[in-house]
C-alpha positions as CSV (number, residue, x, y, z in Angstrom):
1,M,-9.4,8.3,-110.9
2,S,-12.1,10.5,-109.4
3,K,-12.4,13.8,-111.3
4,T,-14.1,15.4,-108.3
5,L,-11.0,14.6,-106.3
6,L,-8.8,15.9,-109.1
7,V,-10.7,19.2,-109.2
8,G,-10.2,19.4,-105.4
9,K,-6.4,19.0,-105.9
10,I,-6.5,21.7,-108.6
11,V,-8.2,24.1,-106.1
12,A,-5.7,23.2,-103.4
13,A,-2.7,23.8,-105.7
14,L,-4.3,27.2,-106.8
15,N,-4.8,28.1,-103.1
16,D,-1.1,27.2,-102.4
17,S,0.0,29.4,-105.3
18,L,-2.3,32.2,-104.1
19,G,-0.9,32.1,-100.6
20,L,2.7,32.4,-101.9
21,L,1.7,35.2,-104.3
22,V,-0.1,37.2,-101.6
23,N,3.0,37.0,-99.4
24,A,5.2,38.1,-102.2
25,A,2.9,40.9,-103.1
26,R,2.8,42.1,-99.5
27,A,6.6,42.1,-99.4
28,S,6.8,44.0,-102.7
29,H,4.3,46.5,-101.5
30,A,6.3,47.0,-98.2
31,E,9.4,47.4,-100.3
32,A,7.8,50.0,-102.6
33,T,6.4,52.1,-99.7
34,H,9.4,51.7,-97.3
35,E,11.4,54.9,-96.6
36,S,14.6,53.3,-98.0
37,S,13.0,53.0,-101.4
38,K,12.5,56.7,-101.7
39,A,14.3,57.9,-104.8
40,E,17.7,59.5,-104.1
41,N,17.9,61.0,-107.5
42,K,16.0,61.0,-110.8
43,Y,17.7,57.8,-111.9
44,D,16.8,55.8,-108.8
45,T,13.8,53.7,-109.7
46,R,13.9,51.1,-106.9
47,G,10.6,52.2,-105.4
48,L,8.9,52.5,-108.8
49,E,10.1,49.0,-109.8
50,A,8.9,47.5,-106.5
51,A,5.5,49.2,-107.0
52,Y,5.2,47.7,-110.6
53,L,6.1,44.3,-109.2
54,A,3.5,44.6,-106.4
55,G,0.9,45.6,-108.9
56,G,1.6,42.7,-111.2
57,Q,1.6,40.3,-108.3
58,A,-1.8,41.6,-107.2
59,R,-3.3,41.2,-110.7
60,Q,-1.9,37.6,-110.8
61,A,-3.4,36.9,-107.4
62,K,-6.8,38.1,-108.6
63,E,-6.5,35.8,-111.7
64,I,-5.8,32.8,-109.4
65,L,-8.6,33.8,-107.0
66,D,-11.0,34.0,-110.0
67,S,-9.7,30.5,-111.2
68,I,-10.4,29.1,-107.7
69,K,-14.0,30.4,-107.8
70,V,-14.5,28.9,-111.3
71,Y,-13.2,25.5,-110.2
72,E,-15.2,25.5,-107.0
73,S,-18.4,25.9,-109.0
74,L,-17.4,23.6,-111.8
75,I,-19.8,20.8,-112.6
76,V,-17.8,17.7,-113.5
77,K,-19.3,15.7,-116.4
78,A,-19.2,11.9,-116.5
79,F,-18.2,10.8,-120.0
80,A,-19.5,7.6,-121.4
81,S,-17.7,5.4,-123.9
82,G,-17.8,7.2,-127.3
83,D,-18.5,10.6,-125.9
84,P,-16.4,13.4,-127.5
85,V,-13.9,15.3,-125.5
86,D,-15.3,18.4,-123.8
87,L,-14.8,20.6,-120.7
88,T,-14.0,18.4,-117.6
89,A,-12.8,15.4,-119.7
90,L,-9.9,13.5,-118.4
91,V,-8.0,12.4,-121.5
92,K,-5.3,9.7,-121.7
93,L,-3.3,10.5,-124.8
94,E,-0.5,8.6,-126.5
95,T,2.1,10.7,-128.2
96,D,4.7,8.8,-130.2
97,G,4.4,5.9,-127.8
98,A,4.5,8.0,-124.6
99,Q,1.3,8.2,-122.5
100,S,0.1,11.3,-120.7
101,M,-3.0,12.5,-118.9
102,Y,-4.8,15.8,-119.5
103,F,-7.7,17.4,-117.7
104,I,-9.7,19.8,-119.9
105,G,-10.4,22.7,-117.5
106,P,-11.8,26.2,-117.9
107,R,-8.7,28.0,-116.6
108,S,-5.2,27.5,-115.3
109,G,-3.7,25.7,-118.2
110,G,-0.3,24.2,-117.6
111,L,-0.9,23.4,-114.0
112,E,0.4,19.9,-113.2
113,I,-1.3,17.8,-110.5
114,M,-0.2,14.4,-109.1
115,S,-3.2,12.0,-108.8
116,G,-1.9,8.8,-107.4
117,R,1.0,7.8,-109.6
118,N,-0.2,9.8,-112.6
119,E,0.7,13.4,-113.4
120,V,-2.3,15.2,-114.9
121,T,-1.7,18.4,-116.8
122,V,-4.6,20.9,-116.9
123,I,-5.2,22.3,-120.4
124,T,-7.9,24.7,-121.6
125,P,-10.1,24.4,-124.7
126,Q,-8.3,27.5,-126.0
127,S,-4.8,25.9,-125.9
128,P,-3.5,24.4,-129.2
129,L,-3.8,20.9,-127.8
130,G,-7.2,21.6,-126.2
131,Q,-8.5,22.9,-129.6
132,T,-7.3,19.8,-131.2
133,L,-8.8,17.4,-128.6
134,I,-12.2,19.1,-128.3
135,G,-14.8,17.0,-130.2
136,K,-12.5,14.0,-130.7
137,K,-13.3,10.5,-129.3
138,S,-11.5,7.7,-127.7
139,G,-9.5,5.7,-130.3
140,E,-9.0,8.6,-132.7
141,R,-5.6,9.1,-134.2
142,W,-3.9,12.0,-136.0
143,T,-0.5,13.3,-137.1
144,T,0.7,16.8,-137.0
145,T,4.0,18.6,-137.5
146,L,5.6,20.4,-134.5
147,G,8.8,22.3,-135.0
148,G,9.5,20.4,-138.2
149,L,8.9,17.0,-136.6
150,R,6.0,14.7,-137.3
151,V,4.2,13.7,-134.1
152,K,1.6,10.9,-133.9
153,Y,-1.3,11.1,-131.4
154,K,-3.9,8.6,-130.3
155,I,-6.6,9.1,-127.7
156,L,-6.5,6.1,-125.4
157,S,-9.5,7.0,-123.2
158,V,-11.9,9.8,-122.4
159,S,-13.5,9.8,-118.9
């Protein structure tokens, strides 16, 4: 699996999200400034609520735009056998017998990308799983407790 192609898919997904959010922010702004949103009494907050929503959507759009810029300038590292997990690593992880793929990215944790038949989840080094993975190597195992349940992990590969 090409990580450069994966990063391209991440940027495309972020661009799609940005487009939807920009359209929603424009609609919220139009709602907030439309004549029908003018308060009819002191308890009518439709216009104010729409303005708050438009402002929040604009901030979120800026965060996505910043993420796009970071990913477009990201230098993807090639990991050799035995290299520790770090930024831009693609990690195949086994959790209690189930396998999953993670891309260690600088931003946009939680984003899920289809790459061929594999779903790859973007995680950041700041996330709990990212903090655990950084510095570990292929073949390492560990056990942790999540919500009162013991969970076994094994790194199958790092690329």
